C-alpha positions in Angstrom: -80.0 182.0 84.2 -78.9 183.6 80.9 -82.5 183.8 79.7 -83.2 186.2 82.6 -79.9 188.0 82.9 -77.3 187.7 80.1 -73.8 186.7 81.2 -72.3 190.1 80.4 -74.6 191.8 82.9 -73.9 192.0 86.6 -76.7 191.5 89.1 -76.9 194.1 91.9 -79.3 195.2 94.6 -80.5 198.8 95.5 -82.3 199.5 98.7 -85.4 201.6 98.6 -88.0 202.6 101.2 -90.4 199.9 99.9 -87.8 197.1 99.7 -84.8 195.9 97.7 -84.7 196.3 94.0 -82.7 193.6 92.1 -81.3 194.9 88.8 -78.9 193.9 86.0 -76.3 196.3 84.7 -73.6 196.5 82.0 -71.9 199.1 79.8 -70.9 202.7 80.2 -72.3 206.0 79.1 -75.6 207.7 79.5 -77.8 205.5 81.7 -80.5 203.7 79.8 -83.1 202.1 82.1 -85.6 199.5 81.0 -88.7 199.3 83.1 -90.9 196.2 82.6 -94.7 196.4 82.6 -97.0 195.1 85.4 -98.6 191.9 84.4 -98.7 188.2 85.4 -95.1 186.9 85.8 -93.6 190.3 84.9 -89.9 191.0 85.4 -86.9 192.5 83.6 -87.1 189.5 81.4 -89.7 191.3 79.3 -86.9 193.6 77.8 -84.1 191.0 77.9 -84.1 190.4 74.2 -83.9 194.2 73.6 -81.7 195.8 76.2 -78.6 193.7 75.5 -78.2 195.4 72.2 -77.4 198.8 73.8 -74.6 197.9 76.3 -71.9 199.1 73.9 -73.3 202.7 73.8 -75.0 203.1 77.2 -74.9 202.0 80.8 -77.9 199.7 80.6 -79.9 199.0 83.7 -82.8 196.5 83.9 -84.5 196.4 87.3 -87.3 194.2 88.6 -90.0 196.5 90.1 -90.9 196.1 93.8 -93.4 193.2 93.9 -92.1 191.6 90.8 -89.3 189.2 89.6 -86.5 188.9 92.1 -87.1 192.2 93.9 -88.7 192.4 97.2 -92.4 191.3 97.2 -94.1 193.0 100.1 -97.6 192.2 101.2 -98.6 195.8 101.3 -100.7 197.2 98.5 -98.5 199.5 96.4 -99.8 202.3 94.2 -98.2 204.5 91.6 -96.9 206.9 94.2 -95.1 204.0 96.0 -93.5 202.9 92.7 -92.4 206.4 91.8 -90.8 206.8 95.2 -88.9 203.5 95.0 -87.8 204.2 91.4 -86.6 207.7 92.3 -84.5 206.1 95.1 -83.3 203.4 92.8 -82.1 206.0 90.1 -80.3 208.1 92.7 -78.5 205.0 94.0 -77.8 203.2 90.7 -76.9 206.2 88.5 -76.1 209.1 90.8 -75.8 212.5 89.2 -76.7 211.1 85.8 -80.2 211.7 84.4 -81.4 208.5 82.8 -83.3 207.6 79.6 -86.3 205.6 80.7 -87.8 202.9 78.5 -91.1 201.7 80.1 -94.0 199.5 79.0 -97.6 199.1 79.8 -98.9 200.4 83.1 -95.4 201.2 84.3 -95.4 204.1 81.8 -97.8 205.9 84.1 -95.3 205.6 86.9 -92.5 206.8 84.6 -94.5 209.8 83.6 -95.2 210.7 87.2 -91.5 210.2 88.0 -90.5 212.6 85.1 -93.0 215.2 86.4 -92.0 215.0 90.0 -88.2 214.5 89.6 -87.2 216.0 86.3 -83.6 216.0 87.4 -83.6 212.2 87.2 -85.1 211.8 83.7 -83.4 212.9 80.5 -85.8 211.3 78.0 -88.7 208.9 77.9 -89.6 206.1 75.6 -93.1 204.6 76.3 -94.2 201.4 74.8 -98.0 201.0 75.0 -98.5 203.6 77.8 -101.9 202.4 78.9 -104.1 202.9 81.9 -105.9 199.9 83.5 -109.5 200.8 82.8 -111.4 198.2 80.8 -111.8 194.4 81.3 -110.1 193.8 77.9 -107.0 195.5 79.1 -107.0 193.6 82.4 -107.3 190.3 80.4 -104.3 191.3 78.3 -102.3 191.9 81.4 -103.3 188.5 82.9 -104.8 190.1 86.0 -107.1 188.4 88.4 -110.3 190.3 89.4 -109.9 192.2 92.7 -113.6 191.8 93.5 -113.4 188.1 94.3 -114.4 186.6 97.6 -111.6 187.3 100.1 -109.0 184.6 99.8 -110.4 183.2 96.6 -108.2 185.4 94.4 -105.1 184.2 96.1 -106.2 180.6 95.9 -106.9 180.8 92.2 -103.7 182.6 91.6 -101.6 179.9 93.3 -103.4 176.9 91.9 -104.3 178.1 88.4 -103.4 181.6 87.2 -99.6 181.4 87.9 -99.2 178.0 86.3 -97.7 177.4 82.9 -100.9 176.1 81.1 -102.8 179.3 82.0 -99.9 181.6 81.0 -99.5 179.8 77.7 -103.3 180.1 76.9 -103.4 183.7 78.1 -100.4 184.9 76.0 -101.6 182.9 72.9 -105.1 184.4 73.2 -104.5 188.0 74.3 -100.8 188.9 74.3 -99.1 187.8 71.1 -100.0 188.7 67.5 -99.0 185.2 66.4 -99.2 182.4 69.0 -96.5 180.5 67.0 -94.0 183.1 68.2 -94.6 182.1 71.9 -91.4 180.4 73.1 -91.4 177.8 75.8 -88.6 179.8 77.5 -91.0 182.7 77.9 -93.7 180.6 79.4 -91.2 179.0 81.8 -89.7 182.3 82.9 -93.0 184.0 83.5 -94.4 181.0 85.4 -91.3 180.9 87.5 -91.6 184.6 88.3 -95.3 184.3 89.0 -94.8 181.5 91.4 -92.2 183.2 93.6 -93.2 183.6 97.2 -95.4 186.7 97.6 -95.7 187.4 93.8 -99.5 187.4 94.0 -99.6 190.5 96.2 -98.6 192.9 93.4 -101.0 191.3 90.8 -104.0 191.1 93.1 -103.5 194.7 94.2 -103.4 196.2 90.7 -107.1 196.0 90.1 -107.8 197.7 93.4 -105.4 200.5 92.7 -105.9 200.9 89.0 -107.4 204.4 89.3 -104.2 205.6 91.0 -102.1 204.8 87.9 -103.2 207.9 86.0 -100.6 210.6 85.3 -103.0 212.8 83.3 -103.0 215.6 85.8 -99.2 215.9 85.7 -98.5 215.5 81.9 -98.1 219.3 81.3 -95.4 219.3 83.9 -93.1 216.9 82.1 -90.1 218.6 80.4 -88.5 215.5 79.1 -88.8 214.6 75.4 -91.1 211.7 75.1 -91.4 209.1 72.3 -94.4 206.8 72.2 -94.3 203.4 70.6 -97.8 202.1 70.0 -98.3 198.4 68.8 -101.1 198.3 66.2 -101.9 194.6 67.0 -102.5 195.1 70.7 -106.2 194.1 71.2 -108.2 196.4 73.3 -105.8 199.3 73.0 -107.1 201.8 70.3 -104.7 204.2 68.7 -106.9 207.1 69.8 -105.4 206.6 73.3 -101.9 207.3 72.0 -102.9 210.4 70.0 -104.8 211.8 73.0 -101.7 211.3 75.2 -99.5 213.0 72.6 -101.7 216.1 72.7 -101.2 216.4 76.4 -97.5 216.1 76.6 -95.4 219.2 75.9 -92.6 217.5 73.9 -93.7 214.2 72.2 -93.6 212.1 69.1 -95.6 209.0 68.2 -94.5 205.9 66.2 -97.0 203.2 65.3 -95.6 199.7 65.1 -97.8 197.9 62.6 -96.6 194.4 63.2 -96.3 194.5 67.0 -98.5 193.1 69.8 -98.9 194.1 73.4 -95.9 191.9 74.3 -93.6 193.0 71.4 -90.5 193.2 73.7 -90.7 189.4 73.9 -92.4 188.6 70.6 -90.7 191.1 68.2 -87.5 192.4 70.0 -85.8 193.2 66.7 -88.5 195.7 65.7 -88.4 197.4 69.0 -84.7 197.6 69.2 -84.5 199.1 65.7 -87.2 201.8 66.6 -85.5 202.6 69.9 -82.1 203.0 68.3 -83.6 205.2 65.7 -84.9 207.5 68.3 -81.9 207.4 70.6 -79.7 208.4 67.6 -81.9 211.5 67.1 -83.4 210.7 63.8 -87.0 211.3 64.9 -88.3 214.8 65.3 -90.6 215.8 68.2 -93.9 216.3 66.4 -97.2 216.3 68.3 -99.7 213.8 66.9 -102.6 215.2 65.0 
């Protein structure tokens, strides 16, 4: 459907060691890869109102991560290392010989940072929207995650019968994800619920709490040569700005932009603001200034 993949984008498949990655691609030029976050019903749809605006200047690629959307949804528990491996294989297959600009959100930013540290030849620049770590319950609630400490089998039961359904997703985004619940479109609820209810979609969500400590790129930040621009939404509940400034101090080449009117799900709620900020940075108007 056009709300998931705009008509001008082709849908393709790249094979990786952890399964097939489905992605949408259009345009020519420097590869610009949009990586969605890891949350309930996540897929490339998160960035679909943003990435279409860049196909005239870049080769835009929007993949579904392994375990999410239309990509393969294995029962195995994947951690950050697994996602880094599959993403590195995806980049080599989808844009061979061309370092890509990566735009990532949420917990996926940690995988993007690890990828840039381990495979600098694949990453030209980074844009990180809300580069969080999954540590506190407030953050888990914002991502719509189900507790990993539930009785065996109960988490899967609750996911299938309750958490993945449209009423829960509507209440969750209205309460924790959007700055203004009136901005929540029925299309967004329908797409997230459809993605969350795909066969095997619960595996990735139920595994995130278990593996949250492995999504921490702190030890490798000094090894990242790529210029990195951080976009931090001021209206994301449970995500203090001090996290962003601390991250800036650890990255060798970084800049920080605070988006005062944006929520944790700004790619879906405020795509115009994000597209404008991203274009500003891609055009080279923002200097690399470590946060103070």
